[in-house]
N, C-alpha and C positions, 0 to 999 in steps of 0.2 A: 526829749520824749521819743521813745522807740515807735516806729511806724509799723502799721500792718501792711500786708501785701494782698492784693486782689488779683486773681488770674481768671480771665474769661476764656472759655474753650467752646467754640462754636463747631457743631458737627452736622452731619446730614440728618440727624434725628434729635435735634434739640441743643440746648446750651447747658454747660456745667460751669459752676462758679467755685473756684478754689480760694481758700483763705489761709494765710500763714502769718507769722510774725516777720520781723526784719531778718532773722537768721535764715528763713526759707528752707528749713530742714524738714519740718512736719507740716502736712497739709490736711485740711478738711474740705471735702467737696459736697456741694448740693446739686441736685439735678435729677432728671432733666427738667429744665425750664423750657417751655414751648415744645413739649413732647411731640415727636414725629414731624416737626417742622425743620426745614433746612435752614441753618444759620451760617451764612457766608460772610457776615460782617458784624463787628462789635467794636465798641470803644469805651474808654474811661475818660470822662470829661472832668477835669479838676479845676476849672476856671471859676466856679461859683463858690458859695459858702460851704457847700458839701459836694462830694463827687456825684456825678450823674453817670449812670450806665446806659448806653444805647445799644440796641440789638436790631439787626436787620434780618428778619425771619421770612420764610416763604412757606405757606400752607398749600397743600394740594386742593383744599376746599375753598379757602378764603383769599388766596393769593398772597403777595408780599405785604409786609407791615414793618414799621419801625416802632419798637417798644422802648420805654424809658423807665428807669428806676432811680429814685433819689435816696434810697435806703439800702444800697448795695445788694439789691436783688430780693429783698424780703417781699416787696410788692412791685407790680408792674402796671404801667398805664400805656394803652395803645394811642398812637397818634390819630388825630381827628380825620375821619374819612379816608383812612389809609395813608394820607399825607403824600407819599411818593407816587404820584400818578401823572401820566402824560395828559396834556390838554386835549380836548376832544378833536381839535383840528389836525392833530398829528397822526391820527389813526394808528396809534401804537399802544402797546400794553407792557407794563413792567413785569418781568418774569422773576428777577432776583435782584436783591440789593447787595452788591459785591463790596461796597466800600462805605465806611462812615468815618469821617475825620473832622476834627475841629479846625475852624478858620482862625485867623489872627485877631479877629474882633470878638468881643464878648457876644455869646449867643449864636455866632455863625457856625453852622455845621454843613459839610458837603456830603452828598451821597453819590456814589457811582453805581450805575445799574446795567442790567442786561434787559433789552438791547442797549447798545452803547449810548449812554447819556449821562450828564452830570446835573444834579439838582442842588439847590442851595436853600438853607434854612437860616432865618435870622432870629429864631426864638428857641434856640437850644435843641432843635430836632423835633419840634412839635408839628410844624408845617413846612413844606418844601415847595420850591418853584423851579421849573425847568430852566437850565441855561440855554436859551434859544440860540445864541450865537454859535454854540458848538453843535447843537442838534441840526441847525440849518446849514452847516458847513458843506461846501460843494464836494468835499472828499467823502462824506459819510456814506453815500450810496455805494462806494467802492470798497469800504471796509468789509473784510471777510469775517466769518464767524469764528474760525479757528477750531481746534479740537475741543476746547472747553466751553465754546459759546462766545458770542460777542459781548464783552463787558468792559466798562471802565473800572479796572481793578486797582488803579493808582490815581489818587487825587492828592496833590501836594500844594496846599495854599502857602504862599510866601509868608515867612514868620513875622514880617513887619510891614509889608506892602499889601493892603487889602485888595488892590486891583490886579494882583499877579497870582495866577494859579497855573500849575503844571499838571497835566493829566496824561494817562497812558492807557492804551487799549490793545487787546489781542484780537484780530491782527489789523492794526491800523498804525500803531506807533505812538510817539510822544507828540502832544500838542500843548501849546502854551498861550495864555492870554496875559496882556499887560494893561488892559483897559477895562477891567471889571467884567469880562465876559462878552463884550460887544464883538470882538474879533479874536480868532484863534489861528496860530501859525504852527505848521509842523516843525518839530525839533528833532530830526532824525539823522542829521549829517554825521557820517562815520559809522553808523550802526549797520551791520551786515544782515541782510535777509538770506540766510544760508539755504533756504528752501527754494530760492529762485534760480533760474539758469545763470550760468557764467556770463558776466558782462551786464547783468541786470540786478545785481545783488545789493546795490546802494540806491534805492529809489527815494524820492522825496517823502513818500509815506508807504505804508504796507508792511512794515516790520512787525514781527511778533514779539513785542516787549512784554516781559512777564512781571517786572516790578521795578519801581524807581524809588529812591530814598535820598535823604540828605540830612545834615545836622542844622538846626536853626541858627547856630552861631556863625555858620559859613554857608549861606543859602546858595551862593553861586557854584559851589561844588556839589555835584550830584553823582549818584552811583546807580547803575542799571544792570539788572540781570535780564538777558535776552534769551530767545529761543536759539541757543548757540551763541555764547559770547557774554563777557562781563566787561562793563565799560565805566568810564568816569568822564564827567564834563567839568571843566573849570571855568566855564563862561556861561553858566546858567542855562545849559542845554543847547546852546547854539552849535556846538560841535562835541563829538564824543571820541574817546580813544580807548583802545582795548587795554584792560588790566588783568587779562586771563592768564598770562604767563605765570607758571608755578602752581596752577590748579590742576587737579587730576582730570577734570572735564570742564567744558565750557557751558554745558546745558544745566539748567536748574530753574527753580521758581523763586524762592525768596532771596531778598538781600536786605540786611538790617544794619543800621548805623548805631554805633555806641552812643548812649544818651549824653555823655559828657566829653567825648573825644571825637571831633569831626573827621579825623584821619583813620579811625578804627571802624572796620566794617566786617560783617560776617556773611558768608554764603553757605549753601548746602548743595554741593555739586551732585548731579546725577549722571550716570554713565553716558546716556544718549536719549534722544527723544523716543526711541523704540522701547527699550527696556524700562526706563524711568525708575531705576533704583541706583544706589550709589556704586561707584567703582569698587569691584571686588566684593560687592554686597556688604560693605562695612559702613555703618552709619558714622559719618564724620562731618563736623563743622569745620570750616576753614576761616581763619581770621587774619586780617591784615591790619597792622598798626601804622602803616605808612601810605595810606590812601591807595593801596593796591599795587605798590611797587614790589612787595614781597608778601608771601602767604605762609601761614603755619597751620598744621593739622591739629585739630582738637578732637580727641576721641575717648578720653579717660572716663569710663562709666557708660559710654554709649554701646549699643549692641554690635556684636561682631557678625551677626547674620541678619541682614536687613534687606528685604526685597520690596519695599514700599517707598513712596515718595513723601516729601514734605512740600505742601502746597505754598503758593505765593504769599498768603497771609497767615500761614501756620507757623511763623517764626517771629519772635519779637524780643524786646528787652524792656525791663522795668526801669524806673528812674531813681532807685536807691543810690546812695553815695557810692557803694560798690554794687554796680548793677547786676541784676540777674538776667540770664538769657534763657529763652524757652523755645521748644519746638514740639509741634504736634504732628503725628504721622497718620497715614491712611490706614494703619492697623489699629487705631483707637488708643494709642499710648501717647503720653506727654512726658518729655524729659525737661528738667530744669537745671540750671547752673547758677549758683549763688556767688560765683567768683569770676565773672566775666567770660565764662566759657572754658576755664581751665579744667574743671571737673564737672561731671554730670551725674544725675540720679533720676530714675523713673519715678515720677510723682503721682501718676494715675495711669491706669491701663484699662483695657477692655471697654472703652467707649466706642461709639460709632465713628465712622470715617471723619477725622478732624480736618476742618476747612479753615479755621482762623483761631488765633490766640492773641490776647492782649493782656498786659500786666501793668500794674502801677503800685507805687507806695501811696497809701492813703491814711 
């Protein structure tokens, strides 16, 4: 039976939902859902009897909220009492929900927020509790806000061990727990903080990590896009080595792993942290099929004049047998590839500033 494809596009002014068949050549979009609300996170949860969509939105009037839909966006329900809220004793307030990801156990969902915190749900995203071990970490007062604000933009639950979670924040770096969140250790060895003075560029923490990913079949191998640097870890984050050789630039935001091949990874390099658009202003995805040893340029169908960025969660892959790859840009356009990145087409344009994209076969 041929599967449908759902594509979630979160923007600064709402969410758009794309629908296509398995060929992914023609698309229909609905939106905006949550009109004029910032949508920095979304996810497709396929663990139940039917897929559940989750959206982290932020309203100027009512604040942040997690919404859920069990009918692919036809109707939405809000989480009780806002769900993602700090306990009163923390004297903190959630500004945005930057990350929503499923855990390895049924019903478990993690949220990463601004200010930097991680929350956990055990009921499919309907209620959340603060991970106090990370919030109370002695490093937290020293984490900086970074250019885009202080937020846990990466939460990577281990695919088989419910006690293990890896998280990353700009600018604080990578942290990891192996005891269910009771304690968290920095995992930044080998990652260069290029903005620090010579001789101080490899601190225990304080790196500006932009995104971390991995494949569930090989959880000890992780990939990381840094604020200047692309890295791989083969020991579950204990140490990192550069895999940037062959790329046109080391700066960028997203890094995406192939859904079926743990050694295939995609990045979208930007010229530098000042201009924040691709080298030579040409939109190009770069793919490695050997875990970053070599890279190939993918640009067929992508624009030749491109002066905007692709943000850390605005690039993803679906899980079809031949996976599609998607990227959303800050000019409101989304491109998709139905052949693992070999060729691209613009599938929607003129949306607001795209902050996140998620896709799945349903």
